[in-house]
Structure formats: C-alpha cells, structure tokens
C-alpha beads as a LAMMPS data file, in Angstrom:
LAMMPS data file: protein, C-alpha beads

118 atoms
117 bonds

1 atom types
1 bond types

-500.0 500.0 xlo xhi
-500.0 500.0 ylo yhi
-500.0 500.0 zlo zhi

Masses

1 110.0

Atoms # bond

1 1 1 200.046 -415.092 -325.320
2 1 1 199.145 -417.062 -322.225
3 1 1 200.891 -419.980 -320.565
4 1 1 198.595 -422.748 -319.381
5 1 1 200.033 -424.938 -316.629
6 1 1 198.219 -428.260 -316.238
7 1 1 198.925 -430.285 -313.124
8 1 1 198.880 -434.077 -313.253
9 1 1 196.123 -434.090 -310.638
10 1 1 192.356 -433.774 -310.407
11 1 1 190.663 -430.809 -308.715
12 1 1 188.772 -430.878 -305.429
13 1 1 189.614 -430.920 -301.743
14 1 1 189.619 -434.713 -301.432
15 1 1 192.121 -435.031 -304.283
16 1 1 194.220 -432.258 -302.732
17 1 1 194.282 -434.153 -299.442
18 1 1 195.319 -437.399 -301.153
19 1 1 198.028 -435.525 -303.071
20 1 1 199.363 -433.904 -299.887
21 1 1 199.591 -437.295 -298.177
22 1 1 201.288 -438.857 -301.218
23 1 1 203.822 -435.996 -301.487
24 1 1 204.618 -436.265 -297.781
25 1 1 204.986 -440.017 -297.407
26 1 1 206.049 -441.196 -300.875
27 1 1 207.468 -438.147 -302.712
28 1 1 209.611 -440.200 -305.098
29 1 1 206.512 -441.790 -306.636
30 1 1 204.403 -438.624 -306.799
31 1 1 203.225 -438.336 -310.445
32 1 1 203.202 -434.531 -310.798
33 1 1 206.607 -432.882 -311.025
34 1 1 204.908 -429.508 -311.623
35 1 1 203.009 -429.846 -308.325
36 1 1 206.162 -430.925 -306.516
37 1 1 208.078 -427.916 -307.857
38 1 1 205.445 -425.272 -307.087
39 1 1 203.774 -426.610 -303.923
40 1 1 204.942 -427.852 -300.566
41 1 1 202.906 -430.498 -298.781
42 1 1 199.809 -428.319 -298.462
43 1 1 200.345 -424.865 -299.948
44 1 1 201.964 -423.006 -302.805
45 1 1 205.626 -422.162 -302.281
46 1 1 206.095 -418.478 -301.414
47 1 1 208.842 -417.934 -303.992
48 1 1 206.605 -419.340 -306.761
49 1 1 203.618 -417.254 -305.621
50 1 1 205.766 -414.110 -305.718
51 1 1 207.073 -415.008 -309.167
52 1 1 203.526 -415.486 -310.499
53 1 1 202.262 -412.260 -308.957
54 1 1 205.180 -410.129 -310.166
55 1 1 205.485 -411.663 -313.632
56 1 1 204.115 -409.926 -316.696
57 1 1 203.418 -413.344 -318.215
58 1 1 199.728 -414.240 -318.404
59 1 1 199.477 -417.609 -316.647
60 1 1 196.594 -419.990 -316.035
61 1 1 196.762 -422.995 -313.697
62 1 1 194.408 -425.945 -314.077
63 1 1 193.975 -429.510 -312.929
64 1 1 193.390 -432.233 -315.553
65 1 1 189.588 -432.228 -315.237
66 1 1 189.387 -428.420 -315.327
67 1 1 191.674 -428.207 -318.365
68 1 1 189.916 -430.915 -320.377
69 1 1 186.483 -429.438 -319.609
70 1 1 187.583 -425.933 -320.628
71 1 1 189.716 -426.690 -323.699
72 1 1 188.266 -430.034 -324.857
73 1 1 191.769 -431.375 -325.443
74 1 1 194.089 -433.717 -323.624
75 1 1 197.817 -434.121 -323.340
76 1 1 200.291 -436.086 -321.257
77 1 1 200.455 -434.366 -317.866
78 1 1 201.889 -432.359 -316.252
79 1 1 202.428 -429.953 -319.117
80 1 1 202.928 -426.272 -319.836
81 1 1 201.197 -424.999 -322.944
82 1 1 201.374 -421.761 -324.841
83 1 1 197.928 -420.515 -325.796
84 1 1 197.946 -418.105 -328.706
85 1 1 194.992 -419.059 -330.926
86 1 1 196.022 -422.717 -330.570
87 1 1 197.578 -424.691 -327.720
88 1 1 201.228 -425.658 -328.184
89 1 1 203.356 -427.644 -325.765
90 1 1 206.297 -425.611 -324.450
91 1 1 207.297 -427.875 -321.543
92 1 1 206.625 -431.602 -321.776
93 1 1 206.219 -433.929 -318.787
94 1 1 209.757 -435.199 -319.426
95 1 1 211.173 -431.668 -319.450
96 1 1 209.317 -430.802 -316.241
97 1 1 210.661 -433.994 -314.639
98 1 1 214.211 -432.777 -315.364
99 1 1 213.728 -429.429 -313.595
100 1 1 215.264 -429.782 -310.148
101 1 1 214.028 -426.669 -308.325
102 1 1 211.320 -424.030 -308.343
103 1 1 214.031 -421.453 -309.108
104 1 1 215.015 -423.356 -312.257
105 1 1 211.341 -423.542 -313.234
106 1 1 210.978 -419.779 -312.784
107 1 1 214.058 -419.141 -314.936
108 1 1 212.801 -421.577 -317.591
109 1 1 209.353 -419.958 -317.713
110 1 1 210.798 -416.437 -317.836
111 1 1 213.000 -417.426 -320.795
112 1 1 210.385 -419.178 -322.924
113 1 1 210.118 -417.801 -326.470
114 1 1 207.422 -415.133 -326.875
115 1 1 207.388 -414.571 -323.126
116 1 1 206.297 -411.045 -322.228
117 1 1 208.644 -410.953 -319.241
118 1 1 211.638 -409.513 -321.111

Bonds

1 1 1 2
2 1 2 3
3 1 3 4
4 1 4 5
5 1 5 6
6 1 6 7
7 1 7 8
8 1 8 9
9 1 9 10
10 1 10 11
11 1 11 12
12 1 12 13
13 1 13 14
14 1 14 15
15 1 15 16
16 1 16 17
17 1 17 18
18 1 18 19
19 1 19 20
20 1 20 21
21 1 21 22
22 1 22 23
23 1 23 24
24 1 24 25
25 1 25 26
26 1 26 27
27 1 27 28
28 1 28 29
29 1 29 30
30 1 30 31
31 1 31 32
32 1 32 33
33 1 33 34
34 1 34 35
35 1 35 36
36 1 36 37
37 1 37 38
38 1 38 39
39 1 39 40
40 1 40 41
41 1 41 42
42 1 42 43
43 1 43 44
44 1 44 45
45 1 45 46
46 1 46 47
47 1 47 48
48 1 48 49
49 1 49 50
50 1 50 51
51 1 51 52
52 1 52 53
53 1 53 54
54 1 54 55
55 1 55 56
56 1 56 57
57 1 57 58
58 1 58 59
59 1 59 60
60 1 60 61
61 1 61 62
62 1 62 63
63 1 63 64
64 1 64 65
65 1 65 66
66 1 66 67
67 1 67 68
68 1 68 69
69 1 69 70
70 1 70 71
71 1 71 72
72 1 72 73
73 1 73 74
74 1 74 75
75 1 75 76
76 1 76 77
77 1 77 78
78 1 78 79
79 1 79 80
80 1 80 81
81 1 81 82
82 1 82 83
83 1 83 84
84 1 84 85
85 1 85 86
86 1 86 87
87 1 87 88
88 1 88 89
89 1 89 90
90 1 90 91
91 1 91 92
92 1 92 93
93 1 93 94
94 1 94 95
95 1 95 96
96 1 96 97
97 1 97 98
98 1 98 99
99 1 99 100
100 1 100 101
101 1 101 102
102 1 102 103
103 1 103 104
104 1 104 105
105 1 105 106
106 1 106 107
107 1 107 108
108 1 108 109
109 1 109 110
110 1 110 111
111 1 111 112
112 1 112 113
113 1 113 114
114 1 114 115
115 1 115 116
116 1 116 117
117 1 117 118
C-alpha cells in the first residue's frame, strides 16, 4: 500500500514562488491546506521531513499536474489517496482543512487503516 499526497498546486519553480508569496501575505486564502501544514513559506517543515524519512509508510507527493499526468485521474484537491491496485480517498480536502497542525497530520497519517507504521 502507498499513500499518494496531492497538493492543490501546480509544479514548477514559478508556481512555487507564487505559492510562497501567497502563503506569506494572504495565508487565510491559500487554497492548499496540505501545503500549509507540511511547508513553511519556502521549504518543507523539518518535523514533517523527519516523519516522512522515518516512517515505514510508502508515500508519494505530487502536484496536480504531475498526479493527473501519472494516474490519468482527477479529484478535488488537496487529497490523500491510498493506492493499492486502485486509488481510494483516505483524506478529503474538507478533512485536511480541519487538521490544525503538522503534528495532527502526522498522527492522522500514522493511524490510517492499513498503514504499515504500526
């Protein structure tokens, strides 16, 4: 089983720059709660990076364009999917919006059904 995290953002350095500016100056209207939880203004949060690196969960991180090109599917973003023969939503955009900290996200991910982290 693999978890596929899809950010509500497009790939590329120009998009990353626009996102960083948006998160810095208008964070309340930033459209990607997953990005806001796992990244600061310009780089991945250290606690999240450590969690990813130490976890036994197979995780993949993609932007919208990367995901749709690879899997030929689309969803409402951001989203976390479980990939085990088919893609199933395990965290919806609404659920991600309700998560208030990266620590809560880490706990949520670690406790997903069929997670290999136990």
